N, C-alpha and C positions, 0 to 999 in steps of 0.2 A: 528482419528481426521476426523470430519463430511466437514473439507475445503477441495475441488476440488480443487487438486492437476492437472493440464495441464502441457502437453510440446509442444504441439499441435501449430499450429499456422494456424488460420484463418482469411479470408482474413481481417472478420471483427475486430481480437484481433489487426490485424497487427497495427494497431494508437498506441495503446494501449501498445505494448510491445517498439515501437521505443519509448515514450514517457519516457516511465519509464526505457529508457537506458540510453535516454539523460539525465534524470532527477537523475537518483542516479548513472548513470557509474558504475556499478559495473561489472569485467571482468567474464565471461561465462564460467563456464568450462562445460567440455564434460557432457552427460550424465545426468546432474546434474537437478531436479526442483526447480526451481524458484522458481514460482508464486504458490503468493496462487489466487480464483478465484473463486468466487458466488456471485448466480444467486439470484436475491431477485425478489419477487412474486409485492409487495409494487410499487406506481409509486417514480418518479425519489425523488422528495420532499421530500413524504415520507422514503422516501431510506435514502435521507440527515440524512436527525433529527433522524433518528432510530441508524446511522450509529457517529453522534457528540457527541448522549447522550449515544452510547457504549464506545465511547472510553473516555467521561466523568464518568462514572460508573465504566473504570477499573482504574482510578486514572491517568491516562494523560488531559493535556489538548492542546485542538483546537489551533495550533497557527495561522496560516491561511487556507483561501481556498483558490483556483485559477485556474480563466477560463482559461480552453485549449481549448474551441471548437473556439476560434478568431485565434489560429494560428495552429489547423487544417484546418479550412476552409481555408487559405491557399496552400495545400498541400490537396486540392480535397473532402475531409470528411466532409459530416452536420452536425452537431447535435447542438444543443444548450441547449443542457444538459451536460455538462462535466467537471469536476471540476477534483483537487486534496485538498484533508485536507491532511493537516499537523498536525503534534500530533506529540506533549513529552511530558517527566515530565524539565520543565526550570534549574530546578535544575544539575538535573542526567546531560543533553547535555555538563550545562556549565563545569560539573567536568572531562565528559568526553572528550572535546574538549579540553581544560586542560591538561590532562592526556596524550591524544591520537588527537595530531592534524592529523595525518591520517585519521581520521574518518570525517573531520567536512565534507564533501561532500557528507557524507550516514545522515547526519543528518539534520533536525528531519528529523523521521520516517515519511513514506506517502501515504494515500491510492488512488486511480483513480475512480470515480466513474460514470459511465454511463447510460442515457437511452438506451433500445435498443427495439425498439417495446412498451408493458405496464409492461414492470418488469425493472430491473435492476442492471448493472453486475461493482463488486468490482474487482480487481487487484489490485494485490502491490506482490512485492518483498520479501520472506521469510527471514526474519532478521536474523534466522541461519544461513542463507548461506553466513553470514558475517565473520562467525568462520572461514572458509575456506582462507582465505586472512586477516587475522587478529585474528590470535591462540592462545594470550595471554587468560589463563587456566578465569582468571577473565571478561574478556572479552566474552568469552563464555556461560559464565554462564549467563550475562545480556543480546545476543542474544538471547537464548534458552527460557529468560522470555520475550522477546519483542514477540518472537515467540507465544509461548502461551496463551499470552494477546491479539496477534491480532487473533489469532484462533477463540479465545473466540467475540472477537470484531465482527469477520467476520460471525461466527455461531449465536448472538444476529439479525443482520443483517437480514441472510439468512432467520434463521425462523419466525421471525415478520409477522405477516402478516394483 
């Protein structure tokens, strides 16, 4: 896999992890590689455009883009380029929500994107980790597909110059 898996926390990534934990509320098993993180050499605006295009190209739809920078400023972190992109397949999300309502807090999928100097960082929870908490065989197949698609999306953003 080309996407970089990280288990270490840096001072700069702490707000990202806190934000993702609040948004996804995924329990963290000891030692699990929870996040996918990639760095893009593109400026924030270009990386955002590439991300949205890659999401669409993978057959998903961007549901909404949420500004995160305002909330972080209240906690002492300053960035005017910090967003969370929510995406999914509406019909699939509706079907899963109906059949497995316990999945609703984890849907739609999302990617946090923020500027770091001249680069842009994208980070998200690994969808495959959900299989540890929702062991139904049909869900594990879906989570694996989501993760494969997400890695392809993130790699496209990382590789685009």
